[in-house]
C-alpha positions as CSV (number, residue, x, y, z in Angstrom):
1,M,6.5,9.5,-1.0
2,A,8.1,9.3,2.4
3,D,10.9,6.9,3.3
4,R,8.9,4.5,5.5
5,K,10.2,1.2,6.9
6,A,8.0,-1.7,8.0
7,G,8.3,-3.3,11.4
8,A,7.1,-6.6,12.7
9,T,4.6,-6.3,15.6
10,R,3.1,-9.4,17.2
11,D,-0.5,-9.8,18.1
12,K,-0.2,-11.7,21.4
13,A,2.6,-13.7,23.0
14,T,0.4,-16.8,23.6
15,C,-2.7,-18.4,22.1
16,A,-4.7,-17.6,25.3
17,A,-7.7,-19.6,24.2
18,K,-9.8,-21.1,27.0
19,T,-8.9,-24.7,27.8
20,R,-11.2,-27.5,29.0
21,G,-9.7,-27.1,32.5
22,G,-10.8,-23.5,32.6
23,G,-7.3,-22.0,32.0
24,Q,-5.7,-20.5,29.0
25,C,-3.6,-22.1,26.3
26,G,0.0,-21.3,26.8
27,R,1.2,-22.2,23.3
28,P,2.8,-19.4,21.3
29,S,0.4,-17.4,19.2
30,G,-0.2,-18.9,15.8
31,W,1.5,-22.2,16.8
32,G,1.1,-24.7,13.9
33,T,-0.5,-22.1,11.6
34,E,0.9,-20.2,8.6
35,T,1.1,-17.0,10.7
36,P,3.2,-17.8,13.8
37,G,3.1,-15.0,16.3
38,Y,-0.5,-14.1,15.5
39,G,-3.9,-15.4,16.6
40,R,-4.9,-18.7,18.0
41,C,-2.8,-21.9,17.8
42,K,-3.9,-24.7,15.4
43,L,-5.5,-26.7,18.2
44,H,-7.8,-23.8,19.0
45,G,-9.0,-22.8,15.5
46,G,-6.0,-20.9,14.3
47,N,-6.5,-22.3,10.8
48,L,-10.2,-21.6,10.6
49,P,-11.4,-18.9,8.1
50,N,-12.6,-16.5,10.7
51,Q,-9.2,-16.6,12.6
52,I,-7.3,-16.2,9.3
53,K,-9.4,-13.2,8.5
54,H,-8.8,-11.8,12.0
55,V,-5.0,-12.2,11.6
56,Q,-5.1,-10.6,8.2
57,T,-6.9,-7.6,9.6
58,V,-4.6,-7.2,12.6
59,R,-1.4,-7.4,10.5
60,A,-2.9,-5.1,7.8
61,A,-3.7,-2.6,10.5
62,Q,-0.2,-2.8,11.8
63,A,1.2,-2.3,8.3
64,V,-1.1,0.7,7.7
65,A,0.2,2.3,10.9
66,T,3.8,1.5,10.1
67,Y,3.6,3.0,6.6
68,G,1.7,6.0,7.8
69,I,-1.2,5.4,5.5
70,K,-4.2,7.8,5.8
71,S,-7.3,6.2,4.5
72,D,-11.0,5.8,5.3
73,L,-10.9,2.3,3.9
74,P,-10.6,-0.9,6.0
75,P,-6.9,-1.7,6.6
76,T,-6.8,-4.6,4.1
77,L,-8.2,-2.4,1.3
78,A,-6.1,0.6,2.4
79,L,-2.9,-1.5,2.1
80,V,-3.8,-2.7,-1.4
81,E,-4.7,0.9,-2.4
82,E,-1.4,2.2,-1.1
83,A,0.5,-0.4,-3.2
84,Q,-1.4,0.9,-6.3
85,W,-0.6,4.5,-5.5
86,S,3.0,3.6,-4.8
87,H,3.2,1.8,-8.2
88,G,1.9,5.0,-9.8
89,H,4.6,7.1,-8.1
90,V,7.3,4.7,-9.3
91,V,6.1,4.9,-12.9
92,W,5.9,8.7,-12.7
93,L,9.4,9.1,-11.2
94,R,10.8,6.6,-13.7
95,N,9.5,8.8,-16.6
96,V,11.1,11.9,-14.9
97,V,14.4,10.1,-14.6
98,Q,14.4,9.0,-18.2
99,M,14.1,12.6,-19.4
100,I,17.2,13.7,-17.5
101,D,20.6,13.6,-19.3
102,P,22.5,10.5,-18.2
103,E,25.5,12.5,-17.1
104,A,23.3,14.7,-14.9
105,L,22.1,11.6,-13.1
106,V,25.5,11.0,-11.5
107,W,27.3,14.3,-11.8
108,G,26.1,17.7,-10.9
109,V,26.3,21.0,-9.1
110,V,26.5,20.6,-5.3
111,E,27.4,24.1,-4.3
112,E,27.4,27.6,-5.8
113,T,29.1,30.5,-4.1
114,E,28.6,34.1,-5.2
115,K,31.6,36.3,-5.1
116,S,30.4,39.9,-5.3
117,A,33.0,41.7,-3.0
118,T,36.1,40.2,-4.5
119,E,38.5,41.4,-7.2
120,F,37.0,39.0,-9.6
121,P,33.2,38.8,-8.9
122,G,31.2,35.9,-10.2
123,V,30.0,32.5,-9.1
124,D,32.1,29.6,-8.0
125,V,30.5,26.4,-9.0
126,K,31.5,23.1,-7.3
127,K,30.6,19.8,-9.0
128,M,31.0,16.3,-7.9
129,A,29.8,12.8,-8.6
130,T,26.5,12.4,-6.7
131,P,23.1,10.8,-7.4
132,N,20.5,13.1,-8.9
133,V,17.7,13.9,-6.4
134,W,15.1,12.5,-8.8
135,L,17.1,9.3,-9.2
136,D,17.4,9.0,-5.4
137,L,13.6,9.6,-5.0
138,Y,12.9,6.9,-7.7
139,H,15.0,4.3,-5.9
140,K,13.5,5.1,-2.5
141,E,9.9,4.9,-3.8
142,R,10.7,1.7,-5.7
143,R,12.1,0.0,-2.6
144,L,9.0,1.1,-0.7
145,H,6.7,-0.2,-3.4
146,L,8.4,-3.6,-3.3
147,E,8.1,-3.7,0.5
148,I,4.3,-2.9,0.4
149,V,3.7,-5.5,-2.4
150,K,5.6,-8.1,-0.4
151,T,3.4,-7.4,2.6
152,V,0.2,-7.6,0.5
153,E,1.4,-10.9,-1.0
154,T,2.4,-12.3,2.4
155,L,-1.0,-11.5,3.9
156,K,-2.7,-12.8,0.8
157,L,-4.8,-9.7,0.7
158,E,-5.3,-9.1,-3.0
159,A,-7.9,-11.7,-3.7
160,R,-9.8,-10.9,-0.5
161,S,-9.6,-7.1,-1.2
162,A,-10.9,-7.6,-4.7
163,E,-13.9,-9.4,-3.3
164,Q,-14.5,-6.6,-0.9
165,M,-14.2,-4.0,-3.7
166,N,-16.7,-6.0,-5.8
167,R,-19.2,-5.9,-2.8
168,L,-18.6,-2.2,-2.3
169,G,-19.0,-1.6,-6.0
170,A,-22.4,-3.4,-6.1
171,L,-23.5,-1.4,-3.1
172,W,-22.5,1.9,-4.7
173,R,-24.3,0.9,-7.9
174,L,-27.6,0.3,-5.9
175,V,-27.2,3.7,-4.1
176,V,-26.7,5.6,-7.4
177,E,-29.6,3.8,-9.0
178,A,-31.9,4.6,-6.1
179,I,-30.9,8.3,-6.2
180,L,-31.5,8.5,-10.0
181,A,-34.9,6.8,-9.5
182,R,-35.9,9.3,-6.9
183,R,-35.1,12.1,-9.3
184,G,-37.2,10.5,-12.0
185,I,-34.4,9.3,-14.2
186,T,-35.0,6.0,-15.9
187,V,-32.2,3.5,-15.2
188,D,-31.9,1.3,-18.3
189,D,-29.2,-1.4,-19.0
190,G,-27.0,1.2,-20.8
191,L,-27.0,3.5,-17.8
192,V,-26.3,0.6,-15.4
193,A,-23.3,-0.5,-17.5
194,E,-22.0,3.1,-17.5
195,I,-22.4,3.3,-13.7
196,Q,-20.5,0.0,-13.3
197,D,-17.7,1.2,-15.6
198,E,-17.3,4.5,-13.7
199,I,-17.3,2.8,-10.3
200,G,-14.6,0.4,-11.6
201,R,-12.6,3.4,-12.9
202,V,-12.8,5.4,-9.7
203,A,-12.1,2.4,-7.5
204,G,-9.0,1.7,-9.5
205,Q,-9.4,-2.1,-9.5
206,R,-6.2,-3.2,-11.3
207,T,-3.6,-5.9,-10.7
208,I,-0.8,-4.8,-8.5
209,E,2.5,-5.3,-10.2
210,G,4.9,-7.4,-8.2
211,S,7.9,-5.4,-9.4
212,A,8.5,-2.0,-11.0
213,A,10.9,-1.2,-13.7
């Protein structure tokens, strides 16, 4: 749950698509599209599905690098998965904070000094108004979660990632069925349903909450 900040990195300075005269388009990247600063301009296919997909992948890869996400998944899926993990962290930290005494959240021990070689041995305790470390972690992770979700929504990745997850899930199901068949295990409708449910559970396909409590 590191404190990571996103940065904006552009794909290219210009469209750079080949023109009829044999040169390169000098318009700004993404000129006339929904993603200025990235990809081709609108006159050279910047709004075509394949170009939109390219820009999504580039920007997702940049976000993955910025947030320090380590994943074997494609960048678009890795970003959505990180948003899901971050939401889980926020919920867990919120539960921890709710179990702490309200006074301890804003007032606590900041320094303890042991006095063993003095006339009156003991421990000097210094208290002051300061946010509890768990409360601080909760607020940091919540801000991070909202940043990642905003990035996912900006890139319109959730629907696309769900489609990719469905395709991967179908592939995993076929692989499992083939392995079971080779081992002589009959794959009936009940077993297929169980495999699908387990793949869905492991993949963690759930809606990302746009905000956290």
